[in-house]
C-alpha positions in Angstrom: 48.0 4.9 -87.2 45.5 5.5 -84.7 44.5 3.3 -82.1 41.6 1.2 -81.3 40.2 0.7 -77.3 36.4 -0.4 -77.7 36.3 -1.1 -73.8 37.1 2.5 -72.9 35.0 3.8 -75.9 32.0 1.6 -74.5 32.4 4.0 -71.5 31.7 7.0 -73.0 28.7 5.8 -74.7 26.7 5.0 -71.8 24.2 8.1 -72.2 20.7 7.6 -70.4 18.8 7.1 -73.9 21.6 4.5 -75.1 21.0 2.5 -72.1 17.2 2.6 -72.4 17.8 0.9 -76.0 20.0 -1.3 -74.8 17.9 -2.4 -71.8 14.7 -2.6 -74.1 16.5 -4.9 -76.9 17.7 -7.2 -74.0 14.0 -7.6 -73.3 13.1 -8.0 -76.8 15.7 -11.0 -77.1 14.1 -12.9 -74.3 10.9 -12.6 -75.8 11.8 -13.3 -79.5 13.5 -16.5 -78.0 10.1 -17.6 -76.7 7.9 -16.8 -79.9 10.4 -18.3 -82.0 10.5 -21.7 -79.7 6.5 -21.7 -79.4 5.8 -21.2 -83.0 8.8 -22.1 -85.0 6.7 -23.5 -88.0 4.5 -20.7 -88.5 7.8 -18.2 -88.4 9.1 -20.0 -91.3 7.5 -17.8 -94.1 8.9 -14.5 -92.4 12.5 -16.0 -92.6 12.0 -16.7 -96.2 10.6 -13.1 -96.6 13.3 -11.6 -94.6 16.0 -13.1 -96.8 14.3 -11.8 -100.0 14.0 -8.2 -98.4 17.5 -8.2 -97.4 19.0 -9.2 -100.4 17.0 -6.6 -102.3 17.4 -3.7 -100.0 21.0 -4.1 -99.2 21.9 -4.5 -102.9 19.5 -1.4 -103.8 21.3 0.8 -101.3 24.2 0.5 -103.6 22.4 0.9 -107.0 22.4 -2.7 -107.7 18.9 -3.7 -109.1 16.9 -6.3 -110.9 13.2 -6.9 -111.5 11.2 -8.1 -108.6 10.3 -11.4 -110.4 13.7 -12.1 -111.1 15.2 -10.9 -107.3 12.9 -13.4 -105.9 13.7 -16.6 -108.5 17.4 -15.8 -107.7 17.1 -15.7 -104.0 14.8 -18.7 -104.2 17.8 -20.3 -106.2 15.3 -21.0 -109.2 17.0 -19.2 -111.7 21.0 -18.3 -112.4 22.0 -14.5 -112.6 22.5 -13.3 -115.9 23.5 -9.6 -115.6 26.2 -8.0 -113.6 24.0 -6.8 -110.9 22.3 -10.0 -110.7 26.0 -11.8 -110.1 26.2 -9.5 -107.3 22.7 -10.1 -106.0 23.4 -13.7 -106.0 26.4 -13.3 -104.2 24.7 -11.8 -101.4 22.3 -14.3 -101.1 24.7 -17.1 -100.6 26.9 -15.1 -98.2 23.5 -14.2 -96.2 22.6 -17.8 -96.2 26.3 -18.8 -94.8 25.6 -16.3 -92.2 22.0 -17.5 -91.3 23.5 -21.1 -90.8 27.1 -21.3 -89.7 27.5 -17.7 -87.8 29.0 -19.7 -84.7 31.8 -20.7 -86.8 32.4 -17.8 -88.5 34.7 -15.5 -86.1 35.1 -11.9 -87.1 38.8 -11.8 -88.2 40.6 -10.4 -91.0 41.2 -13.6 -93.0 37.6 -14.5 -92.7 36.2 -11.2 -93.8 38.2 -11.6 -96.6 36.3 -14.8 -97.5 33.0 -13.7 -96.9 34.1 -10.9 -99.3 35.7 -13.5 -102.0 31.8 -15.4 -101.7 30.4 -12.0 -102.2 31.9 -12.0 -105.7 32.2 -15.3 -106.3 29.8 -15.0 -109.5 31.8 -11.9 -110.7 35.1 -13.7 -111.4 38.1 -14.9 -109.4 40.0 -11.4 -109.2 37.4 -9.5 -108.0 36.6 -10.4 -104.6 38.4 -11.6 -101.8 41.4 -9.2 -101.3 41.9 -5.7 -99.8 41.9 -2.3 -102.1 45.0 -2.0 -104.4 44.3 1.8 -104.7 42.9 4.6 -102.0 39.5 5.0 -102.5 37.1 7.7 -101.4 33.4 7.8 -99.9 31.8 10.4 -102.1 28.3 11.9 -102.7 26.8 12.6 -106.0 24.4 15.3 -105.8 21.0 16.4 -107.9 23.3 18.5 -110.0 25.2 15.9 -110.9 28.6 17.4 -108.6 30.6 14.7 -106.6 31.4 15.6 -103.2 33.9 13.7 -100.9 32.5 13.0 -97.6 35.1 11.0 -96.3 38.6 10.1 -97.1 39.3 6.2 -95.8 42.6 4.9 -95.1 45.1 4.7 -97.6 45.3 1.2 -99.5 48.8 0.4 -98.2 47.4 0.7 -94.6 44.5 -1.4 -95.0 45.8 -4.6 -93.9 47.1 -3.1 -90.5 44.0 -1.4 -89.7 41.5 -4.2 -90.4 43.9 -6.7 -88.1 43.5 -3.8 -85.7 40.1 -3.5 -85.5 39.3 -7.3 -85.2 41.8 -7.7 -82.4 40.3 -4.6 -80.4 37.0 -6.1 -81.1 37.9 -9.5 -79.9 39.3 -7.9 -76.5 36.3 -5.9 -75.9 34.1 -8.7 -76.3 36.0 -10.9 -73.5 35.5 -8.0 -71.1 32.2 -8.5 -69.4 31.6 -5.1 -68.6 31.1 -4.2 -72.4 27.7 -4.8 -74.1 28.2 -6.4 -77.5 24.8 -4.6 -78.8 27.2 -1.3 -78.3 30.3 -2.9 -79.6 29.0 -4.1 -82.7 27.9 -0.6 -84.3 31.4 0.8 -83.3 33.2 -1.8 -85.0 31.0 -1.4 -88.2 31.9 2.3 -88.2 35.7 1.5 -88.3 35.0 -0.9 -90.9 33.4 1.7 -93.1 35.9 4.4 -92.3 38.8 2.1 -93.6 36.8 1.3 -96.4 38.7 -1.7 -97.3 37.7 -3.0 -100.4 37.6 -1.5 -104.0 34.0 -2.6 -104.2 31.4 -4.0 -101.7 32.0 -2.2 -98.6 28.5 -1.1 -97.7 27.1 -4.4 -98.6 29.8 -6.2 -96.4 29.3 -3.8 -93.4 25.5 -5.1 -93.2 26.4 -8.6 -93.6 29.1 -8.1 -90.7 26.3 -6.5 -88.7 23.9 -9.2 -89.2 26.9 -11.6 -88.5 28.0 -9.9 -85.2 24.4 -9.5 -83.8 23.8 -13.5 -84.4 27.1 -14.2 -82.5 26.2 -12.5 -79.6 22.8 -14.0 -79.8 20.6 -11.2 -81.2 18.8 -12.7 -84.2 16.0 -10.7 -85.0 17.6 -10.3 -88.5 16.5 -13.6 -89.4 12.5 -12.6 -89.1 12.7 -9.0 -90.0 15.0 -7.5 -92.8 17.6 -5.0 -90.9 19.1 -4.0 -94.4 15.4 -2.9 -95.4 15.0 -0.7 -92.3 18.4 1.0 -92.9 17.3 1.5 -96.6 14.1 3.0 -95.3 16.2 5.5 -93.4 19.1 5.8 -95.3 19.3 9.7 -95.0 19.3 9.2 -91.2 21.9 6.6 -91.7 24.4 8.7 -93.6 23.8 11.4 -91.1 24.7 9.4 -88.6 27.5 7.9 -90.4 29.1 11.3 -91.1 28.7 12.7 -87.5 30.6 9.6 -86.1 33.4 9.6 -88.5 34.2 13.3 -87.9 37.7 13.3 -86.6 38.1 9.7 -87.1 41.8 9.7 -88.4 42.9 11.3 -85.5 41.1 9.1 -83.0 38.8 11.9 -81.9 35.3 10.9 -83.5 32.3 9.9 -81.4 30.8 6.8 -82.0 27.3 7.9 -80.1 25.2 9.2 -83.2 26.0 5.8 -85.2 25.7 3.7 -82.2 22.1 5.1 -81.4 21.0 4.9 -85.0 21.9 1.4 -85.1 20.6 0.4 -82.0 17.1 2.3 -83.1 17.4 0.3 -86.0 17.6 -2.9 -84.0 14.5 -1.9 -81.6 12.4 -1.4 -84.6 13.5 -4.7 -85.9 12.3 -6.3 -82.8 8.9 -4.5 -82.5 8.3 -5.5 -86.2 8.8 -9.1 -85.3 6.7 -9.0 -82.5 3.7 -7.4 -84.1 3.8 -9.8 -87.2 4.5 -12.8 -84.9 1.3 -11.8 -82.9 -1.0 -11.6 -85.9 0.3 -15.3 -87.0 0.3 -16.6 -83.6 -3.2 -15.2 -83.2 -4.3 -17.2 -86.4 -6.0 -14.2 -88.0 -6.7 -14.0 -91.3 -4.9 -12.2 -94.0 -8.1 -9.6 -94.5 -7.6 -9.2 -90.7 -4.0 -8.8 -90.6 -4.2 -6.1 -93.4 -7.1 -4.4 -91.2 -4.8 -4.4 -88.2 -2.0 -2.9 -90.0 -3.9 0.1 -91.3 -5.7 0.5 -87.7 -2.7 0.7 -85.8 -0.6 2.9 -88.4 -0.6 6.7 -87.1 -1.3 8.5 -90.3 -1.9 7.5 -94.1 -0.1 4.0 -95.0 0.8 2.9 -98.8 0.0 -0.3 -100.1 3.9 -0.9 -100.2 4.0 -0.5 -96.5 1.1 -2.5 -95.7 2.8 -5.4 -98.0 6.0 -4.9 -95.7 3.9 -5.4 -92.4 2.2 -8.2 -94.0 5.1 -9.8 -96.2 3.5 -13.2 -96.7 0.5 -11.5 -98.3 0.5 -11.2 -102.0 -0.3 -8.0 -104.0 -3.5 -9.4 -105.1 -4.9 -10.1 -101.7 -3.8 -6.7 -100.4 -5.8 -5.0 -103.1 -8.8 -7.1 -102.6 -8.9 -6.4 -99.0 -8.5 -2.7 -99.3 -11.4 -2.6 -101.6 -13.4 -4.4 -99.2 -12.2 -2.0 -96.4 -13.1 1.0 -98.7 -16.7 -0.4 -99.4 -17.5 -1.0 -95.8 -16.1 2.5 -94.7 -13.7 1.5 -92.5 -10.6 3.2 -94.1 -10.6 6.4 -96.6 -8.6 6.4 -99.7 -6.4 9.5 -100.2 -4.7 10.8 -103.5 -4.7 8.7 -106.4 -2.1 6.7 -108.7 1.3 5.7 -107.5 0.5 8.1 -104.4 -2.5 6.3 -103.4 -2.7 6.1 -99.4 -5.0 4.6 -96.9 -6.3 5.7 -93.6 -8.2 4.1 -90.9 -11.4 6.1 -89.9 -11.3 6.2 -86.2 -14.7 8.2 -86.5 -16.6 5.6 -87.3 -15.6 3.1 -84.4 
């Protein structure tokens, strides 16, 4: 069995760009606390939207889907899950809410992770969740031509409990070292969790829930307002590339955590930037049309309707379409393409 020493690995991570990312996130954290304390009521809608986007994105990465209407009803607990996929979505919703509300009391220990996995599958039957894998598994990629390629061979089933205990102990030890920044420690733990791949099902979704849990426990709660899972889904190819790079040589303890840590810190930086942008528009009392206008004007290059709705998550599709029509009539934006490929760009020449 390979060993885990996050304190020693942390020292190898401290390149100039990673230190810059850590510094930026520390600064964002302080500003986020001030913004949230000053306008908690106004940000309530962002929390609701982030829960919906997180539940949707994290499940879609794994091919788990339902209609947008059904998804929103399930997340808001306005209906009961009907299909296998909807039962998984409902389980994610409940674990996400548990982490939002009780993260100070949820320690990253092996038995606690098992309980979270049990709750993730609580609508799928009593024997599905809550236990480590009982057979060996692989991380595979299915290519466009239908061929299946093994990307990584995880830990054997009989070794899983020992490995999970080991990474939890290593994480706890490093967390109590004042010289170690938890921000860099969290992605290392998540990478090892994914390389162990401890469950028969739900490993990817559990990794994203654990990411939020560990960030919240370390005081970084941007995921409450902006969906980190959606940012990962939107950069899925880069995510898998970073995971592949950092898992090379993992079984021998010779892997380099840097690519995955750099990627995850980049996602967190992006989440904080998005939070500040949304919070500024809300705090400024801008109308929904003005917020849509600013979202387009501040975008470098074209933007789609879906991307506008991501930047203004509390604005309905009808309102977005009405604002786009007004902006087109006034000549402030230019329409590119048509149909599902329609994009819009700000006409800076008219300013």
